[in-house]
C-alpha positions as CSV (number, residue, x, y, z in Angstrom):
1,M,6.6,0.7,2.6
2,F,3.5,0.2,4.5
3,I,3.7,-3.0,4.9
4,Y,7.5,-2.5,6.4
5,T,6.4,0.4,8.8
6,V,3.7,-2.0,10.7
7,L,6.5,-4.4,10.6
8,F,8.9,-1.9,12.1
9,Y,6.1,-0.4,14.6
10,N,5.2,-4.4,15.9
11,I,8.9,-5.1,16.2
12,T,9.1,-1.8,18.5
13,V,6.0,-2.3,20.3
14,R,7.3,-6.0,21.5
15,N,11.0,-4.8,22.3
16,V,9.5,-1.8,24.4
17,L,7.3,-4.8,26.1
18,C,10.7,-7.4,26.4
19,G,12.9,-4.5,26.7
20,G,15.8,-7.2,26.2
21,R,18.6,-5.9,24.4
22,I,18.7,-9.0,22.4
23,V,15.3,-8.1,20.5
24,T,17.1,-4.4,20.3
25,R,20.4,-6.3,18.4
26,R,18.0,-8.7,16.3
27,T,16.1,-4.9,15.2
28,K,19.0,-3.7,14.1
29,S,20.4,-6.0,12.4
30,W,17.1,-6.7,10.5
31,L,16.9,-2.8,9.5
32,K,20.4,-3.7,8.0
33,R,19.1,-5.9,6.0
34,V,16.2,-3.5,4.4
35,V,17.6,-0.4,4.5
36,P,21.3,-1.1,3.9
37,S,21.7,2.6,4.6
38,A,20.6,2.7,8.4
39,P,23.2,3.0,10.4
C-alpha cells in the first residue's frame, strides 16, 4: 500500500502543478483500475 500512496502523491502533485483536467481524468481512471470501489 505504501507504493500506491507514493504514486498517488506524485500524481496529485503533478496534477496541481499542471492544473489540467486531462490529468485529473487520467488519475480517476487509474484509481478505478487500481481500486474498483473508488467513486
